DRENKOL-769324 format. One line per 5 residues: number of its first residue (from 1); their letters; for each residue x, y, z of N, C-alpha, C. Coordinates in pm, 1 decimal, decimal comma, padded with zeros to 6 digits. Layout:
N
NUM	a	X:Y:Z:X:Y:Z:X:Y:Z ~ ...
***
This chain:
184
1	mtphg	00085,0:-00117,9:00000,0:00000,0:00000,0:00000,0:00089,6:00124,2:00000,0 ~ 00055,1:00217,8:-00088,7:00133,1:00339,4:-00103,3:00042,1:00460,0:-00085,7 ~ 00071,7:00545,0:00013,9:-00008,1:00668,3:00026,9:00012,9:00758,2:-00095,2 ~ -00094,7:00821,2:-00138,4:-00089,5:00913,3:-00252,2:-00186,3:01026,0:-00219,8 ~ -00135,9:01127,5:-00146,2:-00225,8:01232,1:-00095,9:-00329,1:01166,3:-00006,2
6	pwtit	-00456,0:01200,5:-00022,9:-00560,4:01138,3:00059,5:-00603,7:01000,1:00007,5 ~ -00541,9:00951,8:-00097,7:-00570,8:00820,8:-00156,4:-00465,6:00720,5:-00108,8 ~ -00496,8:00591,8:-00120,9:-00398,5:00486,3:-00097,6:-00401,0:00394,8:-00219,2 ~ -00284,5:00373,3:-00277,8:-00272,6:00285,1:-00394,0:-00240,3:00145,2:-00341,8 ~ -00325,4:00049,3:-00376,8:-00304,4:-00088,6:-00332,3:-00246,0:-00176,6:-00442,4
11	gtrev	-00247,8:-00129,0:-00563,7:-00191,2:-00204,3:-00675,4:-00199,0:-00122,9:-00802,9 ~ -00111,8:-00152,8:-00898,2:-00109,2:-00081,3:-01026,4:-00086,3:-00182,0:-01138,0 ~ -00159,8:-00164,0:-01247,9:-00134,0:-00246,8:-01365,9:-00130,1:-00156,4:-01489,1 ~ -00029,4:-00178,8:-01571,1:-00017,1:-00104,5:-01695,3:-00100,8:-00175,1:-01801,1 ~ -00186,7:-00098,8:-01870,0:-00274,6:-00158,8:-01970,8:-00236,2:-00119,4:-02113,0
16	hrdpw	-00150,9:-00018,3:-02128,4:-00102,9:00021,2:-02261,5:00027,2:00098,9:-02247,1 ~ 00116,0:00078,5:-02346,8:00240,5:00155,9:-02352,0:00283,3:00166,2:-02497,2 ~ 00322,3:00287,5:-02537,8:00387,8:00309,1:-02665,6:00496,7:00412,7:-02640,1 ~ 00567,3:00459,3:-02741,1:00676,4:00553,7:-02714,0:00633,3:00686,8:-02650,0 ~ 00505,2:00722,0:-02656,4:00460,6:00852,4:-02608,9:00364,2:00846,2:-02490,9
21	vrlsv	00293,8:00735,8:-02476,4:00185,4:00728,7:-02378,6:00192,4:00598,3:-02299,7 ~ 00165,9:00610,0:-02169,2:00145,9:00492,4:-02084,1:00010,9:00507,9:-02015,7 ~ -00065,9:00401,8:-02011,5:-00196,0:00402,3:-01947,1:-00193,1:00297,3:-01838,0 ~ -00220,8:00340,8:-01714,2:-00221,9:00246,7:-01603,2:-00350,5:00262,4:-01522,9 ~ -00386,0:00154,1:-01456,2:-00503,3:00154,4:-01369,2:-00454,6:00121,7:-01228,3
26	ddvir	-00483,1:00209,8:-01135,0:-00448,7:00188,4:-00995,1:-00570,2:00135,3:-00920,7 ~ -00549,7:00033,0:-00839,3:-00650,1:-00008,1:-00742,4:-00625,4:00079,9:-00621,2 ~ -00730,5:00142,0:-00570,2:-00713,4:00243,9:-00467,1:-00814,7:00227,7:-00353,4 ~ -00779,7:00290,9:-00243,4:-00875,1:00322,2:-00138,2:-00897,3:00471,8:-00152,6 ~ -01020,1:00509,1:-00184,1:-01054,4:00649,6:-00210,1:-01048,8:00730,7:-00080,7
31	pdgkp	-01050,6:00862,9:-00090,7:-01050,0:00946,5:00029,6:-01167,9:00918,0:00124,7 ~ -01278,4:00866,0:00069,7:-01393,4:00834,8:00155,8:-01382,7:00695,7:00218,7 ~ -01269,0:00625,1:00195,3:-01246,4:00494,6:00254,9:-01295,8:00377,2:00173,0 ~ -01362,8:00402,8:00063,4:-01416,8:00295,1:-00019,8:-01313,3:00252,2:-00124,4 ~ -01316,2:00123,9:-00164,5:-01224,6:00078,6:-00269,1:-01270,7:00127,9:-00406,2
36	gtftv	-01176,7:00138,5:-00496,3:-01209,2:00180,9:-00631,7:-01089,1:00166,3:-00722,0 ~ -01099,5:00224,6:-00840,9:-00988,1:00228,2:-00935,4:-00970,3:00371,6:-00982,4 ~ -00850,2:00401,0:-01028,2:-00820,5:00532,3:-01085,7:-00728,3:00509,6:-01204,0 ~ -00768,7:00559,9:-01320,2:-00690,1:00545,7:-01441,9:-00603,6:00669,2:-01461,6 ~ -00477,8:00646,9:-01493,8:-00385,0:00757,6:-01515,6:-00320,0:00742,3:-01652,8
41	vritp	-00321,2:00851,0:-01730,0:-00253,0:00857,1:-01858,4:-00124,7:00936,7:-01836,0 ~ -00012,3:00877,1:-01870,6:00116,9:00945,4:-01858,2:00171,0:00969,3:-01998,7 ~ 00183,8:01097,0:-02033,6:00234,8:01135,8:-02164,2:00379,6:01181,2:-02145,8 ~ 00465,0:01146,4:-02240,3:00604,9:01186,6:-02233,9:00614,7:01336,0:-02202,3 ~ 00698,1:01376,0:-02104,7:00714,4:01519,0:-02076,3:00750,4:01594,6:-02203,3
46	gvsvl	00696,7:01714,8:-02215,6:00714,1:01789,9:-02338,4:00769,3:01929,1:-02320,5 ~ 00782,8:01994,1:-02433,1:00827,4:02133,0:-02439,7:00739,0:02206,6:-02538,6 ~ 00725,3:02337,0:-02517,8:00656,8:02424,3:-02612,7:00739,2:02550,8:-02626,9 ~ 00744,5:02601,5:-02750,9:00830,0:02716,4:-02782,1:00751,1:02820,4:-02861,1 ~ 00764,6:02945,7:-02821,5:00709,2:03057,4:-02897,2:00826,4:03139,7:-02950,0
51	pldad	00858,4:03128,3:-03079,1:00966,3:03208,7:-03135,8:00916,2:03349,2:-03170,3 ~ 00991,9:03449,3:-03129,9:00957,1:03590,5:-03150,8:01070,7:03657,3:-03226,0 ~ 01039,2:03718,1:-03341,6:01145,1:03782,6:-03419,2:01164,0:03927,8:-03375,6 ~ 01264,9:03993,1:-03432,2:01300,7:04129,8:-03393,5:01192,7:04231,3:-03427,7 ~ 01099,4:04196,6:-03518,0:00990,7:04286,4:-03556,8:00863,6:04266,1:-03475,4
56	gfvyl	00868,7:04178,2:-03373,9:00752,0:04155,8:-03288,9:00653,3:04052,8:-03342,3 ~ 00696,8:03973,1:-03438,8:00612,3:03866,9:-03493,9:00650,0:03732,9:-03430,9 ~ 00550,5:03648,3:-03411,5:00573,6:03513,1:-03363,4:00543,5:03414,0:-03475,3 ~ 00600,9:03297,3:-03463,5:00581,6:03191,4:-03562,3:00504,0:03077,6:-03496,8 ~ 00392,7:03043,4:-03559,1:00305,9:02938,2:-03507,3:00297,4:02824,3:-03607,1
61	neefr	00254,9:02709,3:-03558,8:00232,2:02590,9:-03642,4:00083,7:02580,5:-03671,9 ~ 00051,7:02555,7:-03797,2:-00086,3:02524,2:-03832,4:-00083,7:02384,1:-03891,5 ~ -00155,2:02292,2:-03825,2:-00155,5:02154,3:-03872,8:-00282,3:02082,9:-03829,0 ~ -00315,5:01979,1:-03903,1:-00430,0:01894,5:-03869,0:-00393,9:01812,9:-03746,3 ~ -00484,0:01812,1:-03648,0:-00464,3:01733,6:-03526,7:-00563,2:01618,7:-03525,8
66	yavgd	-00510,8:01499,5:-03527,1:-00591,0:01378,8:-03541,6:-00699,5:01367,8:-03434,5 ~ -00664,0:01387,2:-03308,3:-00759,9:01366,1:-03198,9:-00880,7:01458,5:-03208,0 ~ -00860,2:01585,0:-03244,8:-00973,3:01678,6:-03254,0:-01033,9:01680,9:-03393,6 ~ -00966,0:01619,4:-03489,8:-01019,6:01609,7:-03625,2:-01029,3:01741,3:-03698,4 ~ -00937,4:01832,5:-03668,5:-00943,3:01964,5:-03730,6:-00803,7:02025,7:-03733,4
71	vslev	-00791,4:02133,0:-03808,9:-00666,8:02208,5:-03815,3:-00656,6:02294,6:-03689,8 ~ -00537,6:02299,1:-03632,8:-00514,6:02374,3:-03509,6:-00397,5:02470,0:-03529,7 ~ -00409,8:02589,9:-03474,0:-00302,4:02688,9:-03473,8:-00238,7:02683,8:-03335,4 ~ -00108,3:02656,4:-03330,5:-00041,3:02628,7:-03203,4:00102,6:02679,5:-03203,6 ~ 00160,4:02684,5:-03084,3:00304,5:02704,0:-03071,9:00372,3:02572,5:-03107,7
76	tsggr	00500,1:02576,0:-03130,7:00576,7:02454,7:-03157,4:00584,9:02373,2:-03028,9 ~ 00550,4:02246,0:-03037,6:00551,7:02158,9:-02920,1:00597,7:02019,9:-02957,5 ~ 00650,3:01949,4:-02859,2:00689,3:01811,6:-02881,2:00738,6:01747,4:-02754,5 ~ 00761,6:01617,6:-02762,8:00807,0:01541,7:-02646,7:00958,2:01543,4:-02633,8 ~ 01001,5:01526,5:-02509,3:01144,1:01515,3:-02481,1:01189,8:01371,3:-02503,6
81	edged	01305,5:01355,7:-02561,9:01363,1:01223,0:-02580,4:01432,2:01181,1:-02451,4 ~ 01454,4:01051,5:-02433,7:01519,8:01000,1:-02313,1:01650,4:01073,5:-02287,0 ~ 01666,2:01126,2:-02166,5:01788,3:01194,0:-02126,4:01804,5:01335,2:-02179,0 ~ 01707,3:01383,9:-02254,5:01717,4:01516,4:-02315,2:01668,6:01623,3:-02217,3 ~ 01747,5:01729,6:-02202,1:01704,1:01837,9:-02114,3:01599,3:01923,6:-02187,4
86	ptgaa	01516,1:01997,3:-02112,5:01408,5:02074,5:-02176,0:01455,6:02173,9:-02281,9 ~ 01563,1:02247,6:-02255,7:01610,1:02345,4:-02354,0:01657,5:02275,8:-02480,8 ~ 01728,4:02165,3:-02465,9:01773,8:02089,6:-02582,7:01656,0:02038,4:-02665,1 ~ 01552,1:01990,6:-02597,6:01432,6:01942,9:-02667,4:01363,3:02058,0:-02739,5 ~ 01356,1:02173,8:-02673,7:01292,1:02290,2:-02734,6:01368,5:02334,1:-02859,6
91	rrelk	01500,1:02337,2:-02851,4:01582,7:02372,7:-02968,0:01558,3:02274,9:-03083,5 ~ 01557,1:02146,0:-03050,8:01537,3:02043,1:-03153,1:01400,2:02054,8:-03217,7 ~ 01295,2:02068,4:-03137,5:01159,2:02076,9:-03191,4:01141,6:02199,5:-03280,9 ~ 01195,7:02314,1:-03238,7:01182,4:02436,5:-03317,5:01252,1:02422,0:-03452,9 ~ 01370,1:02361,7:-03452,7:01444,7:02340,4:-03577,0:01372,1:02239,9:-03666,5
96	eelgi	01324,3:02129,0:-03607,6:01256,9:02025,6:-03685,3:01126,4:02075,5:-03746,4 ~ 01042,9:02137,5:-03665,6:00908,1:02172,2:-03710,5:00902,1:02298,8:-03795,2 ~ 00978,3:02402,6:-03758,5:00968,5:02529,2:-03830,6:01097,2:02571,4:-03899,6 ~ 01205,5:02498,9:-03877,8:01332,8:02536,2:-03939,2:01391,6:02661,5:-03876,8 ~ 01360,4:02686,4:-03750,7:01407,1:02807,4:-03682,2:01507,5:02769,4:-03573,5
101	eaddw	01615,5:02846,9:-03566,6:01711,5:02836,5:-03457,5:01711,7:02970,0:-03383,7 ~ 01742,7:02966,1:-03254,7:01741,3:03088,1:-03172,8:01864,4:03093,2:-03084,7 ~ 01911,6:03215,2:-03058,5:02027,2:03234,3:-02971,0:01986,3:03271,4:-02828,9 ~ 01865,9:03325,6:-02812,0:01820,4:03373,5:-02681,0:01699,2:03292,1:-02637,2 ~ 01711,3:03224,2:-02524,2:01604,6:03137,4:-02472,7:01561,7:03183,4:-02334,4
106	vdlgr	01432,1:03203,2:-02317,2:01375,9:03242,5:-02188,2:01284,9:03129,8:-02140,8 ~ 01316,7:03074,4:-02025,1:01235,6:02968,4:-01966,3:01117,3:03034,1:-01895,6 ~ 00996,6:03007,8:-01943,4:00876,0:03068,2:-01885,3:00800,4:02971,9:-01793,4 ~ 00866,5:02865,6:-01752,2:00808,2:02777,5:-01651,9:00737,4:02656,3:-01709,6 ~ 00680,8:02581,3:-01617,2:00614,5:02456,7:-01651,1:00463,7:02471,5:-01635,2
111	vnpft	00392,2:02395,4:-01715,3:00246,7:02390,5:-01704,3:00204,7:02244,0:-01709,4 ~ 00099,9:02212,4:-01634,4:00037,6:02079,7:-01638,5:-00097,3:02097,6:-01705,7 ~ -00107,3:02068,0:-01836,8:-00230,5:02097,8:-01909,9:-00353,2:02022,8:-01859,1 ~ -00331,6:01907,4:-01800,5:-00441,8:01827,4:-01747,0:-00398,7:01786,3:-01606,8 ~ -00484,5:01800,2:-01508,2:-00440,4:01766,5:-01373,3:-00521,9:01657,0:-01306,1
116	smvls	-00630,8:01613,0:-01366,4:-00711,7:01513,5:-01298,0:-00670,1:01370,4:-01330,5 ~ -00652,9:01336,1:-01457,0:-00623,1:01198,1:-01495,1:-00503,3:01185,2:-01587,3 ~ -00443,1:01297,1:-01628,2:-00332,7:01292,8:-01724,2:-00211,4:01361,9:-01664,2 ~ -00098,7:01293,0:-01666,5:00028,6:01351,2:-01625,1:00104,3:01384,0:-01752,2 ~ 00119,0:01513,7:-01781,7:00178,2:01558,1:-01907,6:00246,1:01693,9:-01889,9
121	pvqmf	00353,5:01701,2:-01808,5:00418,0:01830,9:-01785,4:00484,2:01885,4:-01911,2 ~ 00471,7:02017,0:-01931,0:00530,2:02082,7:-02048,0:00609,7:02204,1:-02000,2 ~ 00735,8:02212,5:-02041,8:00821,1:02327,7:-02012,8:00805,3:02426,9:-02126,9 ~ 00783,0:02554,1:-02094,0:00754,4:02656,0:-02195,4:00872,5:02751,6:-02211,9 ~ 00896,7:02789,8:-02338,2:01007,5:02878,5:-02370,2:00965,6:02987,9:-02467,5
126	larsl	01026,2:03104,8:-02450,4:01022,9:03212,5:-02548,1:01159,5:03210,5:-02614,7 ~ 01162,7:03205,5:-02747,3:01289,1:03202,1:-02821,7:01302,0:03330,8:-02901,5 ~ 01420,7:03394,4:-02893,2:01446,3:03519,4:-02965,8:01581,1:03512,7:-03035,2 ~ 01614,0:03617,0:-03111,2:01735,8:03619,9:-03193,7:01733,7:03499,9:-03288,1 ~ 01638,5:03505,5:-03379,8:01606,4:03391,2:-03465,4:01684,1:03388,5:-03596,6
131	rtgpp	01704,9:03266,9:-03646,2:01755,7:03240,1:-03779,5:01665,3:03133,5:-03839,8 ~ 01627,7:03153,0:-03964,8:01539,3:03054,4:-04027,2:01612,4:02975,5:-04134,9 ~ 01569,4:02852,1:-04148,3:01623,4:02762,0:-04248,8:01516,9:02658,9:-04281,0 ~ 01554,5:02551,4:-04345,3:01455,9:02449,0:-04379,1:01421,0:02363,0:-04257,0 ~ 01294,4:02326,3:-04244,0:01255,5:02235,8:-04135,0:01298,9:02092,4:-04165,6
136	rregt	01297,2:02007,7:-04062,9:01327,2:01864,7:-04078,3:01214,6:01786,4:-04012,3 ~ 01097,8:01792,3:-04070,8:00978,3:01734,6:-04010,5:00974,6:01582,8:-04020,0 ~ 00899,7:01525,3:-03926,2:00874,0:01381,7:-03928,1:00764,5:01353,5:-04030,7 ~ 00749,5:01228,8:-04068,2:00652,5:01189,7:-04169,2:00507,5:01215,7:-04132,1 ~ 00479,4:01232,0:-04003,5:00341,9:01258,9:-03959,2:00309,8:01408,0:-03955,5
141	elirr	00410,0:01492,8:-03980,6:00392,7:01636,7:-03963,3:00374,8:01709,3:-04096,6 ~ 00254,7:01759,6:-04118,2:00225,4:01847,4:-04231,7:00195,1:01983,8:-04172,0 ~ 00298,4:02062,7:-04154,0:00289,2:02188,5:-04079,5:00305,5:02306,3:-04173,7 ~ 00217,8:02405,4:-04154,9:00233,6:02533,3:-04224,5:00281,5:02634,0:-04121,3 ~ 00394,6:02699,3:-04150,0:00448,0:02803,0:-04060,6:00367,6:02930,8:-04081,6
146	vrvpl	00316,6:02986,5:-03972,3:00233,3:03106,4:-03977,1:00302,7:03216,0:-03896,4 ~ 00326,8:03330,2:-03958,9:00391,5:03444,4:-03892,1:00285,4:03549,6:-03864,8 ~ 00267,2:03583,8:-03736,6:00167,7:03684,2:-03697,1:00228,1:03774,7:-03589,7 ~ 00178,2:03899,2:-03579,8:00225,1:03984,2:-03470,3:00188,1:03919,5:-03336,7 ~ 00271,5:03938,7:-03235,6:00241,4:03883,0:-03104,1:00102,4:03926,4:-03058,2
151	agavg	00067,0:04052,3:-03080,5:-00066,2:04100,6:-03041,1:-00176,3:04024,3:-03114,9 ~ -00149,6:03985,0:-03238,5:-00245,6:03904,9:-03313,6:-00261,0:03765,5:-03255,0 ~ -00150,9:03706,9:-03206,9:-00157,6:03575,4:-03142,4:-00236,6:03584,6:-03011,9 ~ -00214,2:03692,6:-02935,2:-00291,9:03713,4:-02812,9:-00440,1:03726,0:-02848,3 ~ -00470,5:03801,5:-02952,4:-00609,5:03815,8:-02997,5:-00669,8:03682,6:-03039,9
156	avmgg	-00588,4:03597,0:-03103,7:-00636,4:03465,1:-03146,1:-00666,4:03376,1:-03025,3 ~ -00589,2:03391,3:-02918,5:-00618,5:03318,7:-02794,3:-00749,0:03370,2:-02734,5 ~ -00758,5:03500,8:-02719,2:-00875,8:03560,3:-02653,9:-01003,7:03540,8:-02735,5 ~ -00989,8:03533,2:-02868,4:-01105,3:03515,3:-02955,5:-01142,4:03370,0:-02980,8 ~ -01065,7:03276,5:-02926,4:-01097,6:03135,6:-02942,2:-01043,5:03070,4:-03067,4
161	ritha	-00961,9:03139,0:-03145,3:-00901,6:03077,9:-03264,6:-00792,6:02979,7:-03224,2 ~ -00714,6:03014,8:-03120,9:-00614,5:02923,4:-03065,6:-00675,9:02859,5:-02942,2 ~ -00688,5:02725,3:-02945,4:-00753,2:02654,6:-02834,0:-00660,6:02555,0:-02765,3 ~ -00545,4:02527,9:-02822,4:-00447,8:02436,9:-02761,2:-00403,3:02500,0:-02628,9 ~ -00429,4:02429,4:-02518,7:-00412,0:02487,1:-02384,4:-00272,0:02542,7:-02359,9
166	vscvl	-00169,5:02464,4:-02390,2:-00032,9:02512,0:-02364,1:-00000,9:02632,6:-02450,8 ~ -00049,3:02634,7:-02575,5:-00027,3:02751,0:-02661,8:-00089,2:02875,6:-02599,8 ~ -00210,7:02861,7:-02548,4:-00277,7:02976,3:-02485,6:-00196,4:03029,5:-02367,9 ~ -00153,7:02938,9:-02281,5:-00076,9:02980,4:-02163,3:00054,4:03044,5:-02205,8 ~ 00126,4:02981,5:-02297,4:00257,0:03032,7:-02338,2:00246,0:03168,4:-02406,7
171	ilkaa	00152,1:03184,9:-02496,2:00135,8:03313,7:-02565,1:00103,3:03424,5:-02465,9 ~ 00009,3:03399,5:-02376,0:-00028,2:03502,2:-02278,2:00084,6:03529,0:-02179,1 ~ 00154,2:03423,9:-02138,1:00264,2:03441,1:-02043,6:00380,1:03517,8:-02108,0 ~ 00411,6:03486,8:-02234,1:00518,9:03557,3:-02304,8:00483,6:03704,5:-02323,5 ~ 00359,1:03731,7:-02362,2:00316,8:03871,0:-02380,4:00329,7:03948,2:-02249,5
176	rwlet	00289,3:03886,6:-02140,5:00299,4:03951,9:-02009,2:00445,3:03970,9:-01969,3 ~ 00528,6:03870,3:-01992,4:00669,7:03877,8:-01958,0:00735,2:03993,1:-02033,9 ~ 00704,6:04006,7:-02163,1:00761,3:04114,8:-02244,6:00706,3:04250,3:-02201,9 ~ 00578,2:04253,2:-02170,1:00512,1:04378,6:-02127,6:00572,6:04432,5:-01999,1 ~ 00614,0:04344,1:-01909,4:00669,9:04387,2:-01781,4:00821,9:04396,6:-01784,5
181	ggga	00879,9:04388,7:-01902,9:01024,7:04401,0:-01915,8:01100,1:04280,3:-01866,1 ~ 01038,2:04163,2:-01876,3:01104,8:04041,0:-01836,6:01084,2:04006,3:-01690,9 ~ 00984,3:04063,7:-01630,3:00954,7:04031,5:-01490,5:00819,7:03967,7:-01476,6 ~ 00765,8:03975,1:-01358,0:00635,9:03916,3:-01321,4:00550,0:03900,8:-01441,3
***
């Protein structure tokens, strides 16, 4: 038996695993003392990057997202490889997906997009001092690079055009960070 906050885990079984996702079912004693189960989805820890050029424009990804069945406008995001630090993963994802490299990296913290049943921490970055080149996308990635003013990206979040949770947080957090001169 393993305490887990007000819960007690009495057993765990993994029901699915692939390179990106693990699904497990815990047998538990609930906070009310009754037995039950709790399913947890563990997604590979990720990174998200908002590249900002010297003219105040950001670069976003527009691509079809299988799970929602529609095209989504998002920041560059991806999973960390085994042993890869967050900044290294962010650099790799930005180069692969948009063909952008950056000299200035600002760590804007971590976000947990889902907190009830999914463990999927994402480290967020603002990238500046950009250089563009050709992307090196994976076979599943059909991405269109979209350049918009940062204020336009904020408007797209507030207007509901951008709905990807981490993108919303990162865009708003970056705008606030820049507005306050790199502080609060």
